[in-house]
PDB file of N, CA, C, O and CB in Angstrom:
ATOM      1  N   MET A   1     -66.689  28.506  59.177  1.00  0.00           N
ATOM      2  CA  MET A   1     -66.974  28.188  57.679  1.00  0.00           C
ATOM      3  C   MET A   1     -67.098  28.237  56.393  1.00  0.00           C
ATOM      4  O   MET A   1     -67.319  27.279  55.652  1.00  0.00           O
ATOM      5  CB  MET A   1     -67.351  28.086  57.554  1.00  0.00           C
ATOM      6  N   GLU A   2     -66.945  29.460  56.064  1.00  0.00           N
ATOM      7  CA  GLU A   2     -65.435  29.992  54.727  1.00  0.00           C
ATOM      8  C   GLU A   2     -64.531  29.438  54.614  1.00  0.00           C
ATOM      9  O   GLU A   2     -64.526  29.056  53.444  1.00  0.00           O
ATOM     10  CB  GLU A   2     -64.600  31.200  54.798  1.00  0.00           C
ATOM     11  N   TYR A   3     -63.445  29.014  55.230  1.00  0.00           N
ATOM     12  CA  TYR A   3     -62.124  28.975  55.659  1.00  0.00           C
ATOM     13  C   TYR A   3     -62.590  27.091  55.038  1.00  0.00           C
ATOM     14  O   TYR A   3     -62.048  26.218  54.360  1.00  0.00           O
ATOM     15  CB  TYR A   3     -61.607  29.610  57.700  1.00  0.00           C
ATOM     16  N   LEU A   4     -63.294  27.190  55.446  1.00  0.00           N
ATOM     17  CA  LEU A   4     -63.174  24.866  55.318  1.00  0.00           C
ATOM     18  C   LEU A   4     -63.419  25.413  53.917  1.00  0.00           C
ATOM     19  O   LEU A   4     -62.373  25.805  53.401  1.00  0.00           O
ATOM     20  CB  LEU A   4     -64.912  23.135  56.297  1.00  0.00           C
ATOM     21  N   VAL A   5     -64.584  25.560  53.095  1.00  0.00           N
ATOM     22  CA  VAL A   5     -65.156  25.899  51.747  1.00  0.00           C
ATOM     23  C   VAL A   5     -64.068  25.614  50.979  1.00  0.00           C
ATOM     24  O   VAL A   5     -63.716  24.737  50.190  1.00  0.00           O
ATOM     25  CB  VAL A   5     -65.693  27.355  51.516  1.00  0.00           C
ATOM     26  N   TYR A   6     -63.320  27.378  51.805  1.00  0.00           N
ATOM     27  CA  TYR A   6     -62.640  27.959  50.190  1.00  0.00           C
ATOM     28  C   TYR A   6     -61.236  27.470  50.698  1.00  0.00           C
ATOM     29  O   TYR A   6     -60.305  28.125  50.231  1.00  0.00           O
ATOM     30  CB  TYR A   6     -62.725  30.077  49.668  1.00  0.00           C
ATOM     31  N   MET A   7     -60.838  26.309  51.682  1.00  0.00           N
ATOM     32  CA  MET A   7     -59.946  25.701  51.586  1.00  0.00           C
ATOM     33  C   MET A   7     -60.015  23.450  50.518  1.00  0.00           C
ATOM     34  O   MET A   7     -59.220  22.917  49.744  1.00  0.00           O
ATOM     35  CB  MET A   7     -59.654  26.015  53.302  1.00  0.00           C
ATOM     36  N   ILE A   8     -61.112  23.040  51.023  1.00  0.00           N
ATOM     37  CA  ILE A   8     -61.923  22.335  49.837  1.00  0.00           C
ATOM     38  C   ILE A   8     -61.370  22.514  48.632  1.00  0.00           C
ATOM     39  O   ILE A   8     -60.479  21.933  48.013  1.00  0.00           O
ATOM     40  CB  ILE A   8     -63.302  22.789  49.674  1.00  0.00           C
ATOM     41  N   ILE A   9     -62.115  23.490  48.402  1.00  0.00           N
ATOM     42  CA  ILE A   9     -62.096  23.902  46.461  1.00  0.00           C
ATOM     43  C   ILE A   9     -60.672  24.801  46.099  1.00  0.00           C
ATOM     44  O   ILE A   9     -60.524  25.442  45.058  1.00  0.00           O
ATOM     45  CB  ILE A   9     -63.787  25.257  45.886  1.00  0.00           C
ATOM     46  N   VAL A  10     -59.651  24.694  47.216  1.00  0.00           N
ATOM     47  CA  VAL A  10     -58.168  24.943  46.211  1.00  0.00           C
ATOM     48  C   VAL A  10     -58.281  23.768  46.482  1.00  0.00           C
ATOM     49  O   VAL A  10     -58.886  23.123  45.625  1.00  0.00           O
ATOM     50  CB  VAL A  10     -56.616  25.887  46.493  1.00  0.00           C
ATOM     51  N   ILE A  11     -57.871  23.116  47.507  1.00  0.00           N
ATOM     52  CA  ILE A  11     -57.239  20.817  47.886  1.00  0.00           C
ATOM     53  C   ILE A  11     -57.869  20.108  46.167  1.00  0.00           C
ATOM     54  O   ILE A  11     -57.082  19.765  45.285  1.00  0.00           O
ATOM     55  CB  ILE A  11     -58.999  19.401  50.135  1.00  0.00           C
ATOM     56  N   ILE A  12     -59.100  20.041  46.056  1.00  0.00           N
ATOM     57  CA  ILE A  12     -59.876  20.336  44.894  1.00  0.00           C
ATOM     58  C   ILE A  12     -59.389  20.047  43.916  1.00  0.00           C
ATOM     59  O   ILE A  12     -59.230  19.001  43.287  1.00  0.00           O
ATOM     60  CB  ILE A  12     -60.216  21.433  44.714  1.00  0.00           C
ATOM     61  N   ILE A  13     -59.071  21.357  43.764  1.00  0.00           N
ATOM     62  CA  ILE A  13     -58.383  22.540  42.086  1.00  0.00           C
ATOM     63  C   ILE A  13     -57.185  21.834  42.154  1.00  0.00           C
ATOM     64  O   ILE A  13     -56.837  21.132  41.205  1.00  0.00           O
ATOM     65  CB  ILE A  13     -57.997  24.793  42.205  1.00  0.00           C
ATOM     66  N   ALA A  14     -56.549  21.931  43.109  1.00  0.00           N
ATOM     67  CA  ALA A  14     -54.601  21.142  42.700  1.00  0.00           C
ATOM     68  C   ALA A  14     -54.629  19.498  43.192  1.00  0.00           C
ATOM     69  O   ALA A  14     -53.664  18.813  43.531  1.00  0.00           O
ATOM     70  CB  ALA A  14     -52.862  22.134  44.081  1.00  0.00           C
ATOM     71  N   VAL A  15     -55.764  19.191  43.128  1.00  0.00           N
ATOM     72  CA  VAL A  15     -55.281  17.793  43.039  1.00  0.00           C
ATOM     73  C   VAL A  15     -56.343  17.509  41.455  1.00  0.00           C
ATOM     74  O   VAL A  15     -56.926  16.505  41.045  1.00  0.00           O
ATOM     75  CB  VAL A  15     -55.709  16.651  44.791  1.00  0.00           C
ATOM     76  N   ALA A  16     -56.238  18.664  41.001  1.00  0.00           N
ATOM     77  CA  ALA A  16     -57.204  18.019  39.417  1.00  0.00           C
ATOM     78  C   ALA A  16     -55.828  19.138  38.887  1.00  0.00           C
ATOM     79  O   ALA A  16     -56.152  19.361  37.720  1.00  0.00           O
ATOM     80  CB  ALA A  16     -59.730  18.616  38.915  1.00  0.00           C
ATOM     81  N   LEU A  17     -54.985  19.640  39.049  1.00  0.00           N
ATOM     82  CA  LEU A  17     -54.344  20.085  38.253  1.00  0.00           C
ATOM     83  C   LEU A  17     -52.410  19.503  38.128  1.00  0.00           C
ATOM     84  O   LEU A  17     -51.397  19.702  37.458  1.00  0.00           O
ATOM     85  CB  LEU A  17     -54.724  21.502  38.586  1.00  0.00           C
ATOM     86  N   GLN A  18     -52.873  18.778  39.195  1.00  0.00           N
ATOM     87  CA  GLN A  18     -50.971  18.270  39.631  1.00  0.00           C
ATOM     88  C   GLN A  18     -51.026  17.463  38.148  1.00  0.00           C
ATOM     89  O   GLN A  18     -52.050  17.129  37.550  1.00  0.00           O
ATOM     90  CB  GLN A  18     -50.504  16.787  41.591  1.00  0.00           C
ATOM     91  N   PRO A  19     -49.632  17.249  37.730  1.00  0.00           N
ATOM     92  CA  PRO A  19     -48.937  17.084  36.341  1.00  0.00           C
ATOM     93  C   PRO A  19     -49.114  15.416  36.990  1.00  0.00           C
ATOM     94  O   PRO A  19     -48.679  15.048  38.081  1.00  0.00           O
ATOM     95  CB  PRO A  19     -47.034  18.011  35.893  1.00  0.00           C
ATOM     96  N   LYS A  20     -50.076  14.330  35.718  1.00  0.00           N
ATOM     97  CA  LYS A  20     -49.390  13.238  35.980  1.00  0.00           C
ATOM     98  C   LYS A  20     -48.124  12.324  35.306  1.00  0.00           C
ATOM     99  O   LYS A  20     -47.597  12.285  34.194  1.00  0.00           O
ATOM    100  CB  LYS A  20     -50.253  12.650  36.052  1.00  0.00           C
ATOM    101  N   PRO A  21     -47.806  11.168  37.392  1.00  0.00           N
ATOM    102  CA  PRO A  21     -46.627  10.097  36.368  1.00  0.00           C
ATOM    103  C   PRO A  21     -46.654  10.064  35.350  1.00  0.00           C
ATOM    104  O   PRO A  21     -47.791   9.880  34.914  1.00  0.00           O
ATOM    105  CB  PRO A  21     -46.559   8.791  36.375  1.00  0.00           C
ATOM    106  N   PRO A  22     -45.228  10.241  33.990  1.00  0.00           N
ATOM    107  CA  PRO A  22     -45.448   8.983  33.405  1.00  0.00           C
ATOM    108  C   PRO A  22     -46.147   7.647  33.780  1.00  0.00           C
ATOM    109  O   PRO A  22     -46.583   7.318  34.883  1.00  0.00           O
ATOM    110  CB  PRO A  22     -44.466   8.705  33.211  1.00  0.00           C
ATOM    111  N   GLY A  23     -46.156   6.878  32.492  1.00  0.00           N
ATOM    112  CA  GLY A  23     -46.421   5.239  32.689  1.00  0.00           C
ATOM    113  C   GLY A  23     -45.769   4.951  32.991  1.00  0.00           C
ATOM    114  O   GLY A  23     -44.777   5.372  32.394  1.00  0.00           O
ATOM    115  N   ALA A  24     -45.417   3.854  34.311  1.00  0.00           N
ATOM    116  CA  ALA A  24     -43.608   2.338  33.304  1.00  0.00           C
ATOM    117  C   ALA A  24     -43.969   1.942  32.080  1.00  0.00           C
ATOM    118  O   ALA A  24     -44.989   1.666  31.449  1.00  0.00           O
ATOM    119  CB  ALA A  24     -43.234   0.189  34.129  1.00  0.00           C
ATOM    120  N   LYS A  25     -42.759   2.004  31.936  1.00  0.00           N
ATOM    121  CA  LYS A  25     -42.369   1.197  30.103  1.00  0.00           C
ATOM    122  C   LYS A  25     -42.187  -0.136  31.170  1.00  0.00           C
ATOM    123  O   LYS A  25     -41.951  -0.028  32.373  1.00  0.00           O
ATOM    124  CB  LYS A  25     -40.321   1.896  28.702  1.00  0.00           C
ATOM    125  N   PRO A  26     -42.374  -1.538  30.347  1.00  0.00           N
ATOM    126  CA  PRO A  26     -42.672  -3.352  30.608  1.00  0.00           C
ATOM    127  C   PRO A  26     -41.211  -3.891  30.114  1.00  0.00           C
ATOM    128  O   PRO A  26     -41.124  -4.582  29.099  1.00  0.00           O
ATOM    129  CB  PRO A  26     -44.236  -4.228  29.384  1.00  0.00           C
ATOM    130  N   ALA A  27     -39.740  -3.430  31.117  1.00  0.00           N
ATOM    131  CA  ALA A  27     -38.947  -4.461  31.110  1.00  0.00           C
ATOM    132  C   ALA A  27     -39.220  -4.919  29.360  1.00  0.00           C
ATOM    133  O   ALA A  27     -40.162  -5.235  28.632  1.00  0.00           O
ATOM    134  CB  ALA A  27     -39.399  -5.608  32.428  1.00  0.00           C
ATOM    135  N   THR A  28     -37.657  -4.704  29.271  1.00  0.00           N
ATOM    136  CA  THR A  28     -37.229  -5.753  27.696  1.00  0.00           C
ATOM    137  C   THR A  28     -35.973  -7.298  27.909  1.00  0.00           C
ATOM    138  O   THR A  28     -34.911  -7.689  28.393  1.00  0.00           O
ATOM    139  CB  THR A  28     -36.116  -4.309  26.304  1.00  0.00           C
ATOM    140  N   LEU A  29     -36.929  -7.571  27.268  1.00  0.00           N
ATOM    141  CA  LEU A  29     -35.321  -9.159  27.365  1.00  0.00           C
ATOM    142  C   LEU A  29     -34.557  -8.501  27.745  1.00  0.00           C
ATOM    143  O   LEU A  29     -34.984  -7.793  28.657  1.00  0.00           O
ATOM    144  CB  LEU A  29     -34.432 -10.105  25.891  1.00  0.00           C
ATOM    145  N   SER A  30     -33.651  -8.361  27.525  1.00  0.00           N
ATOM    146  CA  SER A  30     -31.882  -6.914  26.753  1.00  0.00           C
ATOM    147  C   SER A  30     -32.191  -6.848  28.749  1.00  0.00           C
ATOM    148  O   SER A  30     -31.608  -7.596  29.534  1.00  0.00           O
ATOM    149  CB  SER A  30     -32.422  -4.209  24.907  1.00  0.00           C
ATOM    150  N   GLU A  31     -33.348  -5.643  29.209  1.00  0.00           N
ATOM    151  CA  GLU A  31     -32.800  -5.548  30.283  1.00  0.00           C
ATOM    152  C   GLU A  31     -33.207  -6.199  31.693  1.00  0.00           C
ATOM    153  O   GLU A  31     -33.127  -6.012  32.907  1.00  0.00           O
ATOM    154  CB  GLU A  31     -32.754  -4.438  30.315  1.00  0.00           C
ATOM    155  N   ILE A  32     -33.477  -6.687  31.160  1.00  0.00           N
ATOM    156  CA  ILE A  32     -33.994  -8.498  32.966  1.00  0.00           C
ATOM    157  C   ILE A  32     -32.745  -8.879  32.387  1.00  0.00           C
ATOM    158  O   ILE A  32     -32.433  -9.020  31.205  1.00  0.00           O
ATOM    159  CB  ILE A  32     -35.976 -10.460  32.872  1.00  0.00           C
ATOM    160  N   ASP A  33     -31.552  -9.134  34.302  1.00  0.00           N
ATOM    161  CA  ASP A  33     -31.004 -10.182  34.442  1.00  0.00           C
ATOM    162  C   ASP A  33     -31.535 -11.334  35.335  1.00  0.00           C
ATOM    163  O   ASP A  33     -31.825 -11.172  36.521  1.00  0.00           O
ATOM    164  CB  ASP A  33     -29.954  -9.826  34.731  1.00  0.00           C
ATOM    165  N   ALA A  34     -31.635 -12.468  34.693  1.00  0.00           N
ATOM    166  CA  ALA A  34     -32.607 -13.231  34.439  1.00  0.00           C
ATOM    167  C   ALA A  34     -31.278 -13.891  34.269  1.00  0.00           C
ATOM    168  O   ALA A  34     -30.527 -13.397  33.428  1.00  0.00           O
ATOM    169  CB  ALA A  34     -33.855 -13.015  33.423  1.00  0.00           C
ATOM    170  N   PRO A  35     -30.693 -15.413  35.251  1.00  0.00           N
ATOM    171  CA  PRO A  35     -29.859 -16.156  35.478  1.00  0.00           C
ATOM    172  C   PRO A  35     -30.445 -16.758  34.062  1.00  0.00           C
ATOM    173  O   PRO A  35     -31.431 -16.635  33.335  1.00  0.00           O
ATOM    174  CB  PRO A  35     -29.760 -16.865  36.919  1.00  0.00           C
ATOM    175  N   THR A  36     -28.388 -17.970  34.186  1.00  0.00           N
ATOM    176  CA  THR A  36     -28.840 -18.163  32.662  1.00  0.00           C
ATOM    177  C   THR A  36     -28.107 -19.524  33.145  1.00  0.00           C
ATOM    178  O   THR A  36     -27.555 -19.512  34.245  1.00  0.00           O
ATOM    179  CB  THR A  36     -28.230 -17.013  31.096  1.00  0.00           C
ATOM    180  N   ALA A  37     -28.088 -20.554  32.451  1.00  0.00           N
ATOM    181  CA  ALA A  37     -26.948 -21.960  32.899  1.00  0.00           C
ATOM    182  C   ALA A  37     -26.350 -22.198  31.532  1.00  0.00           C
ATOM    183  O   ALA A  37     -26.955 -22.371  30.474  1.00  0.00           O
ATOM    184  CB  ALA A  37     -27.805 -23.694  33.562  1.00  0.00           C
ATOM    185  N   GLU A  38     -25.106 -22.175  31.741  1.00  0.00           N
ATOM    186  CA  GLU A  38     -24.394 -22.585  30.466  1.00  0.00           C
ATOM    187  C   GLU A  38     -23.395 -22.989  31.208  1.00  0.00           C
ATOM    188  O   GLU A  38     -23.118 -22.769  32.387  1.00  0.00           O
ATOM    189  CB  GLU A  38     -24.052 -21.550  29.269  1.00  0.00           C
ATOM    190  N   GLN A  39     -22.577 -23.977  29.898  1.00  0.00           N
ATOM    191  CA  GLN A  39     -21.863 -24.949  30.482  1.00  0.00           C
ATOM    192  C   GLN A  39     -20.523 -24.206  30.089  1.00  0.00           C
ATOM    193  O   GLN A  39     -20.207 -23.555  29.092  1.00  0.00           O
ATOM    194  CB  GLN A  39     -22.153 -26.523  29.958  1.00  0.00           C
ATOM    195  N   GLY A  40     -19.653 -24.653  31.603  1.00  0.00           N
ATOM    196  CA  GLY A  40     -18.277 -24.287  30.727  1.00  0.00           C
ATOM    197  C   GLY A  40     -18.582 -22.976  31.731  1.00  0.00           C
ATOM    198  O   GLY A  40     -17.544 -22.325  31.614  1.00  0.00           O
ATOM    199  N   LYS A  41     -19.253 -22.412  32.442  1.00  0.00           N
ATOM    200  CA  LYS A  41     -19.027 -20.887  32.797  1.00  0.00           C
ATOM    201  C   LYS A  41     -18.945 -21.006  34.233  1.00  0.00           C
ATOM    202  O   LYS A  41     -19.571 -21.835  34.894  1.00  0.00           O
ATOM    203  CB  LYS A  41     -20.245 -19.784  32.311  1.00  0.00           C
ATOM    204  N   PRO A  42     -18.195 -20.195  34.660  1.00  0.00           N
ATOM    205  CA  PRO A  42     -17.816 -20.198  35.845  1.00  0.00           C
ATOM    206  C   PRO A  42     -18.488 -19.720  37.370  1.00  0.00           C
ATOM    207  O   PRO A  42     -18.690 -18.591  37.818  1.00  0.00           O
ATOM    208  CB  PRO A  42     -16.904 -19.658  35.589  1.00  0.00           C
ATOM    209  N   ILE A  43     -18.710 -20.913  37.888  1.00  0.00           N
ATOM    210  CA  ILE A  43     -19.004 -20.489  39.565  1.00  0.00           C
ATOM    211  C   ILE A  43     -18.949 -19.956  40.872  1.00  0.00           C
ATOM    212  O   ILE A  43     -18.771 -20.411  42.002  1.00  0.00           O
ATOM    213  CB  ILE A  43     -19.004 -20.814  39.917  1.00  0.00           C
ATOM    214  N   PRO A  44     -19.242 -18.389  40.157  1.00  0.00           N
ATOM    215  CA  PRO A  44     -17.794 -17.539  41.436  1.00  0.00           C
ATOM    216  C   PRO A  44     -18.277 -18.725  42.949  1.00  0.00           C
ATOM    217  O   PRO A  44     -19.094 -19.634  43.098  1.00  0.00           O
ATOM    218  CB  PRO A  44     -18.343 -14.778  42.107  1.00  0.00           C
ATOM    219  N   LYS A  45     -17.257 -18.063  43.804  1.00  0.00           N
ATOM    220  CA  LYS A  45     -17.463 -18.050  45.162  1.00  0.00           C
ATOM    221  C   LYS A  45     -17.157 -17.306  46.269  1.00  0.00           C
ATOM    222  O   LYS A  45     -16.066 -17.154  46.818  1.00  0.00           O
ATOM    223  CB  LYS A  45     -17.166 -18.821  45.426  1.00  0.00           C
ATOM    224  N   VAL A  46     -18.635 -16.690  46.640  1.00  0.00           N
ATOM    225  CA  VAL A  46     -18.783 -15.627  47.629  1.00  0.00           C
ATOM    226  C   VAL A  46     -18.355 -15.688  49.485  1.00  0.00           C
ATOM    227  O   VAL A  46     -18.777 -16.544  50.262  1.00  0.00           O
ATOM    228  CB  VAL A  46     -20.283 -15.396  47.447  1.00  0.00           C
ATOM    229  N   PHE A  47     -17.843 -15.048  49.681  1.00  0.00           N
ATOM    230  CA  PHE A  47     -17.652 -15.168  50.900  1.00  0.00           C
ATOM    231  C   PHE A  47     -18.853 -13.576  51.879  1.00  0.00           C
ATOM    232  O   PHE A  47     -18.401 -12.458  51.632  1.00  0.00           O
ATOM    233  CB  PHE A  47     -15.695 -15.134  50.969  1.00  0.00           C
ATOM    234  N   GLY A  48     -19.627 -13.579  52.438  1.00  0.00           N
ATOM    235  CA  GLY A  48     -20.663 -12.940  52.554  1.00  0.00           C
ATOM    236  C   GLY A  48     -21.274 -13.173  51.789  1.00  0.00           C
ATOM    237  O   GLY A  48     -21.573 -14.150  51.103  1.00  0.00           O
ATOM    238  N   THR A  49     -21.787 -10.988  52.008  1.00  0.00           N
ATOM    239  CA  THR A  49     -22.652 -10.192  51.785  1.00  0.00           C
ATOM    240  C   THR A  49     -21.997  -9.856  49.996  1.00  0.00           C
ATOM    241  O   THR A  49     -20.958  -9.247  49.737  1.00  0.00           O
ATOM    242  CB  THR A  49     -22.711  -8.933  53.099  1.00  0.00           C
ATOM    243  N   TYR A  50     -23.166 -10.588  48.779  1.00  0.00           N
ATOM    244  CA  TYR A  50     -22.678  -9.727  47.812  1.00  0.00           C
ATOM    245  C   TYR A  50     -23.499 -10.044  46.382  1.00  0.00           C
ATOM    246  O   TYR A  50     -23.370 -11.231  46.080  1.00  0.00           O
ATOM    247  CB  TYR A  50     -21.061  -9.936  47.714  1.00  0.00           C
ATOM    248  N   VAL A  51     -24.212  -9.375  45.543  1.00  0.00           N
ATOM    249  CA  VAL A  51     -25.552  -9.100  44.725  1.00  0.00           C
ATOM    250  C   VAL A  51     -23.700 -10.133  43.869  1.00  0.00           C
ATOM    251  O   VAL A  51     -22.511 -10.191  44.181  1.00  0.00           O
ATOM    252  CB  VAL A  51     -26.685  -6.833  44.215  1.00  0.00           C
ATOM    253  N   ILE A  52     -24.539 -10.675  42.817  1.00  0.00           N
ATOM    254  CA  ILE A  52     -24.225 -11.284  41.134  1.00  0.00           C
ATOM    255  C   ILE A  52     -24.445 -10.851  40.542  1.00  0.00           C
ATOM    256  O   ILE A  52     -25.669 -10.923  40.642  1.00  0.00           O
ATOM    257  CB  ILE A  52     -24.563 -12.189  40.498  1.00  0.00           C
ATOM    258  N   GLN A  53     -24.149  -9.953  39.314  1.00  0.00           N
ATOM    259  CA  GLN A  53     -24.744  -9.262  38.557  1.00  0.00           C
ATOM    260  C   GLN A  53     -25.652 -10.439  36.993  1.00  0.00           C
ATOM    261  O   GLN A  53     -26.728 -10.324  36.406  1.00  0.00           O
ATOM    262  CB  GLN A  53     -23.441  -8.090  38.199  1.00  0.00           C
ATOM    263  N   SER A  54     -24.007 -11.877  36.831  1.00  0.00           N
ATOM    264  CA  SER A  54     -25.434 -12.505  36.002  1.00  0.00           C
ATOM    265  C   SER A  54     -24.758 -13.954  36.054  1.00  0.00           C
ATOM    266  O   SER A  54     -24.014 -14.607  35.322  1.00  0.00           O
ATOM    267  CB  SER A  54     -25.892 -11.795  34.051  1.00  0.00           C
ATOM    268  N   PRO A  55     -25.688 -14.209  37.864  1.00  0.00           N
ATOM    269  CA  PRO A  55     -25.615 -15.525  38.261  1.00  0.00           C
ATOM    270  C   PRO A  55     -25.055 -17.212  37.274  1.00  0.00           C
ATOM    271  O   PRO A  55     -24.600 -17.062  36.140  1.00  0.00           O
ATOM    272  CB  PRO A  55     -27.022 -15.533  38.663  1.00  0.00           C
ATOM    273  N   ASN A  56     -25.118 -17.984  37.593  1.00  0.00           N
ATOM    274  CA  ASN A  56     -24.839 -19.017  36.613  1.00  0.00           C
ATOM    275  C   ASN A  56     -25.704 -20.134  37.488  1.00  0.00           C
ATOM    276  O   ASN A  56     -24.919 -20.683  38.261  1.00  0.00           O
ATOM    277  CB  ASN A  56     -23.049 -19.352  36.285  1.00  0.00           C
ATOM    278  N   ILE A  57     -27.428 -20.806  37.672  1.00  0.00           N
ATOM    279  CA  ILE A  57     -27.632 -21.840  37.995  1.00  0.00           C
ATOM    280  C   ILE A  57     -27.995 -22.906  37.681  1.00  0.00           C
ATOM    281  O   ILE A  57     -28.985 -23.314  37.074  1.00  0.00           O
ATOM    282  CB  ILE A  57     -27.940 -21.745  38.441  1.00  0.00           C
ATOM    283  N   VAL A  58     -26.654 -23.631  38.375  1.00  0.00           N
ATOM    284  CA  VAL A  58     -26.107 -25.006  38.674  1.00  0.00           C
ATOM    285  C   VAL A  58     -27.719 -26.021  38.506  1.00  0.00           C
ATOM    286  O   VAL A  58     -27.563 -26.921  37.681  1.00  0.00           O
ATOM    287  CB  VAL A  58     -25.236 -25.011  40.550  1.00  0.00           C
ATOM    288  N   TRP A  59     -28.710 -26.003  38.943  1.00  0.00           N
ATOM    289  CA  TRP A  59     -29.999 -26.269  39.839  1.00  0.00           C
ATOM    290  C   TRP A  59     -30.532 -25.416  40.123  1.00  0.00           C
ATOM    291  O   TRP A  59     -30.291 -24.272  40.509  1.00  0.00           O
ATOM    292  CB  TRP A  59     -29.954 -26.817  40.918  1.00  0.00           C
ATOM    293  N   TYR A  60     -31.748 -26.315  39.814  1.00  0.00           N
ATOM    294  CA  TYR A  60     -33.062 -25.122  40.606  1.00  0.00           C
ATOM    295  C   TYR A  60     -33.529 -26.562  40.845  1.00  0.00           C
ATOM    296  O   TYR A  60     -33.659 -27.543  40.112  1.00  0.00           O
ATOM    297  CB  TYR A  60     -34.386 -23.632  39.500  1.00  0.00           C
ATOM    298  N   GLY A  61     -33.758 -26.287  42.314  1.00  0.00           N
ATOM    299  CA  GLY A  61     -35.187 -27.601  42.818  1.00  0.00           C
ATOM    300  C   GLY A  61     -36.027 -28.728  41.831  1.00  0.00           C
ATOM    301  O   GLY A  61     -36.045 -28.907  40.613  1.00  0.00           O
ATOM    302  N   ASP A  62     -36.638 -29.321  42.859  1.00  0.00           N
ATOM    303  CA  ASP A  62     -37.162 -30.328  41.723  1.00  0.00           C
ATOM    304  C   ASP A  62     -39.274 -29.465  41.309  1.00  0.00           C
ATOM    305  O   ASP A  62     -40.361 -28.988  41.634  1.00  0.00           O
ATOM    306  CB  ASP A  62     -37.131 -32.639  42.805  1.00  0.00           C
ATOM    307  N   LEU A  63     -38.456 -29.856  40.540  1.00  0.00           N
ATOM    308  CA  LEU A  63     -40.442 -28.983  40.351  1.00  0.00           C
ATOM    309  C   LEU A  63     -40.797 -29.711  39.089  1.00  0.00           C
ATOM    310  O   LEU A  63     -40.755 -29.466  37.884  1.00  0.00           O
ATOM    311  CB  LEU A  63     -40.656 -26.672  39.902  1.00  0.00           C
ATOM    312  N   SER A  64     -41.438 -31.463  40.441  1.00  0.00           N
ATOM    313  CA  SER A  64     -43.259 -31.747  40.379  1.00  0.00           C
ATOM    314  C   SER A  64     -42.827 -31.783  41.217  1.00  0.00           C
ATOM    315  O   SER A  64     -41.705 -31.660  41.710  1.00  0.00           O
ATOM    316  CB  SER A  64     -44.386 -32.761  39.782  1.00  0.00           C
ATOM    317  N   TYR A  65     -44.693 -32.158  41.713  1.00  0.00           N
ATOM    318  CA  TYR A  65     -45.745 -31.625  41.717  1.00  0.00           C
ATOM    319  C   TYR A  65     -46.964 -33.058  42.451  1.00  0.00           C
ATOM    320  O   TYR A  65     -47.095 -34.019  41.693  1.00  0.00           O
ATOM    321  CB  TYR A  65     -45.915 -30.995  40.067  1.00  0.00           C
ATOM    322  N   THR A  66     -47.716 -33.125  43.746  1.00  0.00           N
ATOM    323  CA  THR A  66     -48.075 -34.342  44.003  1.00  0.00           C
ATOM    324  C   THR A  66     -49.523 -33.683  44.480  1.00  0.00           C
ATOM    325  O   THR A  66     -49.716 -32.896  45.407  1.00  0.00           O
ATOM    326  CB  THR A  66     -47.060 -35.273  45.055  1.00  0.00           C
ATOM    327  N   LYS A  67     -50.580 -34.320  43.449  1.00  0.00           N
ATOM    328  CA  LYS A  67     -51.543 -33.300  43.905  1.00  0.00           C
ATOM    329  C   LYS A  67     -51.852 -33.805  45.347  1.00  0.00           C
ATOM    330  O   LYS A  67     -50.887 -34.459  45.742  1.00  0.00           O
ATOM    331  CB  LYS A  67     -52.913 -33.175  42.917  1.00  0.00           C
ATOM    332  N   ILE A  68     -52.815 -33.743  46.246  1.00  0.00           N
ATOM    333  CA  ILE A  68     -52.899 -33.452  47.605  1.00  0.00           C
ATOM    334  C   ILE A  68     -54.349 -33.797  47.020  1.00  0.00           C
ATOM    335  O   ILE A  68     -54.866 -33.494  45.945  1.00  0.00           O
ATOM    336  CB  ILE A  68     -52.337 -31.923  48.432  1.00  0.00           C
ATOM    337  N   GLU A  69     -54.974 -34.782  48.467  1.00  0.00           N
ATOM    338  CA  GLU A  69     -55.989 -35.343  47.969  1.00  0.00           C
ATOM    339  C   GLU A  69     -57.004 -35.247  49.019  1.00  0.00           C
ATOM    340  O   GLU A  69     -56.860 -36.228  49.748  1.00  0.00           O
ATOM    341  CB  GLU A  69     -55.702 -36.630  47.509  1.00  0.00           C
ATOM    342  N   SER A  70     -58.192 -34.334  49.521  1.00  0.00           N
ATOM    343  CA  SER A  70     -58.865 -34.299  50.597  1.00  0.00           C
ATOM    344  C   SER A  70     -59.865 -34.614  50.501  1.00  0.00           C
ATOM    345  O   SER A  70     -60.361 -34.728  49.381  1.00  0.00           O
ATOM    346  CB  SER A  70     -58.902 -33.445  51.116  1.00  0.00           C
ATOM    347  N   GLU A  71     -60.795 -34.968  51.996  1.00  0.00           N
ATOM    348  CA  GLU A  71     -62.729 -34.797  52.380  1.00  0.00           C
ATOM    349  C   GLU A  71     -62.495 -34.014  52.864  1.00  0.00           C
ATOM    350  O   GLU A  71     -61.588 -34.068  53.694  1.00  0.00           O
ATOM    351  CB  GLU A  71     -63.827 -35.720  53.242  1.00  0.00           C
ATOM    352  N   GLY A  72     -63.277 -32.685  52.584  1.00  0.00           N
ATOM    353  CA  GLY A  72     -63.143 -31.950  52.775  1.00  0.00           C
ATOM    354  C   GLY A  72     -65.077 -30.927  52.576  1.00  0.00           C
ATOM    355  O   GLY A  72     -66.206 -31.258  52.213  1.00  0.00           O
ATOM    356  N   GLY A  73     -64.644 -30.107  52.899  1.00  0.00           N
ATOM    357  CA  GLY A  73     -66.366 -29.633  53.218  1.00  0.00           C
ATOM    358  C   GLY A  73     -67.623 -29.889  52.121  1.00  0.00           C
ATOM    359  O   GLY A  73     -68.067 -29.642  50.999  1.00  0.00           O
ATOM    360  N   LYS A  74     -67.871 -30.781  53.741  1.00  0.00           N
ATOM    361  CA  LYS A  74     -68.978 -31.614  53.540  1.00  0.00           C
ATOM    362  C   LYS A  74     -71.216 -30.950  53.945  1.00  0.00           C
ATOM    363  O   LYS A  74     -72.140 -31.739  53.745  1.00  0.00           O
ATOM    364  CB  LYS A  74     -68.278 -32.971  54.721  1.00  0.00           C
TER     365      LYS A  74
END
């Protein structure tokens, strides 16, 4: 029984004294590899699996929406 109490006290002390990790800094705009949409920039042809470092977005989906009306929750 004594060993159990001793072990719990040692664990509490160890957790309290462990170093805290530094907080992560948010990325700045220069660090983000966001896709661009530049006219005249070549569009690469990729065969297989490959990571494109600076993709050029030609078209990005239909951004419109349609309101959904329903009669629920009576």
